[in-house]
C-alpha positions, 0 to 999 in steps of 0.5 A: 500500500501507499501511505501519505502523511500530510504534513507527511507521506510514507510508502509502506514496505511489504509485510514482514510476514506474507500473510500478515494483514496489510492495507491497500491503496493510498491513504493520506493522513492529515495532522498538526504535527509529526514526530518521526521517532529519530529524535529530530524536532517535530515536523509541523504542517509538512508531509511523509514517501518522501519527507517534505513540507505540505504541498511538496508531495502530490496526493493522487486522485482517489486517495483516502484521506483521514484528517486527525486535526490537532494530533501528533503522528508518530511511528507505532510504539514498541514495548520491549518487555511484555508477558502478553499471555499472563494474567495481571497481578490485580487478577485475584486468580493469578496466583492459582492459575498455574494449578487451576487453568487448563493448558492453553488458557493463557493463550486465550488470555493472550488474544484479549491482551493482544488487542488491548495492547494494539489499541494502546498504540503498541504495534510491536512487542517483545514477549519475554517468557510464556509457558507451553509455547503459548506466546508462539501460538499467539504470534502465529495467529496474529501473523496469519490474521486469525486475531488482531494484535501487535507483531511479536518477537517471542522468547517461549520459556524463560531460562533459569536455574533450579529454584530461581526466579524463572522456576516455579517455586512455593509448591510441594516437591515434584509438582513443578520440576522443570527441565531444559525443555521448559527452561530450567537449566543448570550448568553450561551444557544444560543451558546450551540445550535449553537455548537450542530447544527454545530456538527449535520451536521458534523463539526469536529471543532468549530470555533469562533470569540472571538474578532473583526477582520480586514476585517469585517465592523462595528466591532470596533477596531481589538482587541475588545473582543466580546464573554464573558467568560461565553459564551465561556466557554459554547461553549468549554464545549458543544464542549468538550462533543461532542468531538470537539475542539474550535479554537478562532479567537482572535487578541486583548490582553484581548480577547486572555486571555478570550478565553484561560481561557475558554479552547479553543484549539487554538488562531488564529492570536493572533496579540496583544499577550502579555507576560501574555497571552503567559504564560497563553497559555503555561500553558493551552496548547493552540496553537498559529496559527499565520496566518502571511500570512494573515497579510502580505496580508492585509498589501500589500493590504493597500499599493496597495489601495485595503483596505481603511478606517477602514479596512485599519487602522485595517489591518495595526495595526494587521500586525505590531502587529503580528511581535511582538506577534509571537516572544513573543509566541516563547520566552514563549514556546507557541506551534505553528501550521502553518496556512496561512488563505488562502482565505485572500491571494491566495490559493495555496500559503500556503507554504509561511507561512513557510517562514514568520514563519522564517522571521517574527517569528524568528523560525529556518527552522526546527521549521517552518517545525515542525509547519506545520507537527507534531505540526499541527497534534497534534493539529488536534488530528490526530498525530497517522496517519499523521504529521511524517514519521513513520511506520504505518502512512498514506503515505502523502509525499512531496518533495522539491528540495534542502535543506529547512534547508538552504533555507526555501523558498524551502517549497513554491516550492514542486515538488512531492506530494503524499497523501495516497499513490497516487502521484498527482504531480511529477517533478513539474507537476500535474499527470492525 
């Protein structure tokens, strides 16, 4: 299809998957301003096929025109850390789901969550962990047009040590014992086997737990290192050989450094990041995906009595540390990519992460937008196709009412969503 943005005009490339729904014909979008995702100043009263000022690009006869008025057009948003098939923490059945849900239930939840995510302006996500390959089933269903949702990179099972944060703890012995096939791997040889197994069945990225976490039972303080350097190095080497990146859940100071030295592409959460760790990340080109929304969500759940005991202690410590860790990262020039950890908080509220990057992290509104567009696309390795508004890229376009550089909270309220040239939301309403 051909897409013109007026200001702005863009020729969309073909879909990344041949069966993915895509628009046809030529569409002209009119809006007050465009933010192209590169960090450049907004274009006002201009165009994007070409990028130019209004009047410099001719709209062909018969083109469909959508006038969005006083809105800002941007590239489709990208969330680098979701759990799209998961129940959010506020769901009263979440803690029992592993024992009570039928196999496949989480994939069905994923269908609803995927639509909520797309309607919130996120046309692409990276899903970091799901049971039973349910995220891969959802990815296939989206790519083949069975259900609407964002395009996905998916990790399948997260990899972790026996009894670690990626394991299922708090149950009687023998009930949920894992294997490398389900992501539980100890020692370099098992780790390599686990990577190969996830890749065999279609994982795009490898997710691991390098340290303990907030919501797991029995894993010790939130920042305790879990995998050794040798195990993580084996994981990264095997993933690299299979042309996959490794995303490492890591809260603790030492665990972050171990993971970065082993060569992971991103640190997820990074709560207790210190100056040395930030400098190491900058040197190695490792991204920070801060997941501030998850920190806020668990902090609110502690205050509301939803989290108690050791999980409450860990949640409070992590949330407090996140406010400092993100600022250390920014001060040291660590590349930042937006990730909400949706599935801890509610699906469809992913855009709140833009707000927290500004309010907690000290990023400018433009830096926050870049983190959720072009920076995230680079970490995905998909920046040739998404992440900015430019000729030849996929027609993923989001509009918010007003100017998000003046009010970053507008990023939470998109009123227009186009993915691959197909309009899913217009004037704030889901289209049939």
